[in-house]
N, C-alpha and C positions, 0 to 999 in steps of 0.2 A: 362104756357108758351103753346102754341100749336105749332107743329111742322114748318111751315110754318112763326111767328116770332120768333123760336128759328136761323132759320136758315139766318134771316136778321139783329139777334140781332146784339151785339158789338162781341161775342164770335166767329165769323162766318170768322175772318181773317186767313185765313188760312199759312199768312206770319208770325205770333205769333203766335206758338202753343204751346200749352200749358206745364206746367213742367209735371218730368215724378218723382214723389215723391217718389216712391218708389226706381228707380233705384237711387235716389238720394240719400238716406238712404244707399246700400248697396257699394254705391262708398265712402262713408264720416263717417258716424254709426261704425267703430270699435271698437275692443277691443285696448285699450289703445290708443286711438283718444280723442282728447280736443273737439268732435263732440259727444253730449253723443244722443240724436233726433231731429229731424227735422219733421218740419211739412211742407206742404203749402195750405194752404184758397185761396178761389177763391176769394174772398173780406172781407176785413174788414176796421176801422176806419186807424189806424194806430199800425203797429207790431207792435213799442216801448209801446204803452200804454195797451196793449195786453198782451207781456210779462213781463211787471211789474208788472201789476197785479197778474203774475200768478209766480213770481217768489221765494215765499216764497216755492212753492210746486213743483221746479220745479230743476233738478243738474245743476249744471255750464256745459254751453256746450250744452245750448240747443236755435235749432234754427226754428224760425218763418217765413215762408216766405209768401206774400201776390200776388196774380195774378193779382192785384188791390187796391189800399189803395185810401178812400176819404174820409180820412179826416189826412193824411200823413204829419209830423211836420216835419220844419227843425226852427234850433235855434231863437230864441227871437217870437216861438210861428208863423213864420209863415206860409202860407199852402204850400204844395206838392203834386200837381196833374198830370196824365200821365195817358193815354189811355189803357184800361186792356192789360198787357199781350206782354205791350211796354219796359219794365223795366226791372232791379231786382230791390226788395223792402222788404227787410226784416232785422229782429232784431237781434242780437243773447245776453246770458244771460252770463254773463265773473264774478266769484267769484276772483279777484288776491290774495285774504287771506291775514293772516297773515305778511305774510312775503315778501307784498313790504307795502312801507307805504300810507296811504291815500294821502300825499300831491304827492304822486308822479303819482295817479291816475287819473291828470290832461294830463297825456301822450295821455291815449287811445283813445280818438280821432284822435291824431295824426299818432300815430301808423296803426291807422283803415288804415289811407289814403299811408300809405306806403306801409300796407298790401292790398289795393286794384289797388295799381298802379303799383306793382311788379305782381298781379297775372294777371292783362289785359294787362299786357308787352307781356306777354309768350301770353295766350291764345288768346289775338285779340288784338297781333300786333300793339299797340294803346299807344303814349307815354300819357298818362295824368300826369299833373304836379299840382303841389297841392297846392292850396292859402290858405294862414294860416285864421285861423283857421279849415275848414273844408267843406272846396269847392273841388270837384277832376273840373280840367282843363281838354277841350283838345281844338285841335286847328281844325278849322271849316276856309277853305277860305283861309287864314295865318291870321284868330282874334281867340283871346284866345271864348273861348267858356266853359260855367257852365254845364258839364253834370250831376253833381249828385250830394252830399253832407250825412253828417255824424252827428249824433246829438247821443249822450251818457247823459246816466241818472242815476240815482242814484237809486238805487233797493233797501230800506231799506239801514239794516246797513251795508251787505257786499258781498254787488253787485253792477255792471252795467248794465243796459243795451244798449246795442251800436246796431245803428239803422244803413242802409245804404239805401240810394235812387241812383238809374241810368239807366241811358236814354240810350237806347241799339238799340234800331229802330227808335225810335222819327223819323218821314215826319220833310220834311221844317214849309209844313202848317199845324203842329199841335205841335210846337213851345211855350208856353206856354207868353214867351216873348223873343227879340229879338235876348237880348243874351243867351242863352239857347243853348245849343249844346245835341249831341248826338253820341253813339261810331262810326252811319251807318255813320251819316254825317262828321266823322271826317277818313270816309272809313277803318274800322276797318276789317281785313280778317277773323274775324268770328264775330256774332253776333248770336250765336246760344246761347240760354238764361244759359242750363243746362252744357253749357263749360264752362261757364264763371262762371259759382256760384261757382260750385268745384276750377276752379281755383284763387279765391280768396276768398273762406274759406279755403282753404290747402294752401294758401299764410298767411292767417290774423293766422291761426294754431301755423306758422312757428314762428312768430314776438308774439305772446304774450307768448308763449311756452319759448324763447330766455329772453324777455325782463321778467317773472316774476322766475324764474332764475335766472337774475342780480340780484334780488330783485328791479326789476321796476328802476335799475340805470339807464338814458337813455344813458349814453355816453359808459357806461362796454358792454350793449347788440347790440350798433353803431347804434342803434336806431335815438339819435339826428345828430349825420352827414349824415345819410341814409337821417332823413329829411331833413334835407339841401341844402344837393345835389338838391333832388326835386321839391323842392319848390320856387316855382315861383314868391311867393313875394321875396325873397331879394333881395338886387341890385339893387329896384325902391322905388322912393321916392310914397310915400301913406299917404293917410288920413284916420287915423283911428277916427273911429266914436264910441264913445265911452260912458257908460251908463252915463244916468245928464246934455242927450245932451250938451256934450263938445266934442271938437275934437281936433286931435294931426295930424301935419306933419309931414314928416319925410320923414328920409332914413332908408328904412328895412334893417337892418348890422347884425343880427343876432336870434338863435332863441335859447335861453336859456336855463340851466338846467331844471329849472322849465316848459318848452313850450311857457313860454311867447315873444309876438314878443320885439325885441329891435331897436328899433327909435334915430338915431343917429337928433337929431334938431337942429335949428337953434342958432349960437353959439356956438358951441362945443358940447353942453351935450348931455346925453339917460337918454331913460324913455325908462321903460319893459310896454310892453302893455299885461294885462293876458285875457282881453274880449275885443269884439267890431267887426263893422263892419270894415273891409278894404276896401277901394277902389284906386285899383293900377291909379294911375296915370301918368304915362311914366313906357316903355319897358324896362326890367333892364338893367345894364349898363354891361360891359365887355362881 
């Protein structure tokens, strides 16, 4: 690439400065911290795929951040893409250990959602709502918009890689779909990605450590009640699009102890949904 090419490249957007990996490591990778390493790469296909591939050689607490993802993935292998340095795209390696039963690991994406929302509230002044099971919502022009998502994947027998994608400075003309949003479009008081990443990782450490010390119990760690308080899905009529091309409609009334969404269906019945796409059909009641 010639100097002229470089000046006109996608990396020349001065409104989107690169992350300072050394400063982030200095702030986050400390003795006694959950975070044991932090690497920033300019571009990769998927931080989740990269970290999963290296899980056997890395200790718990490894963090991989990409300035740009070319093959980012959401649930059901949906693609996730955004302009370089327009957001936070990162994955963390967690090893819940023998103290947390495997059947409670399903709480990790919900825990991450709570941690991200808590961190963003402090650092960006944005009220981030949670759409079950893994979407991060912000309000833009009075409408709910998806600004981020979470993807948790097993990595071998004892590890989970949790990936977070968050639109930070994405502009209206860059939105991949009309229903997308960003912190900037939600009038965040700060869109400094280093400030936001530090806040999110510190919040994630606090929630994860408390949950792990409680043996993964979502009630004892207050995770279940905190998730429910911030979940935009509860109290709404929803349609759950389930595996096998099946769908279920009802009012979302609770998130149970296993992290499943409980729907009150016609006729007074209740059904728990463990996985699926949720479509909000109307605003929450109450």
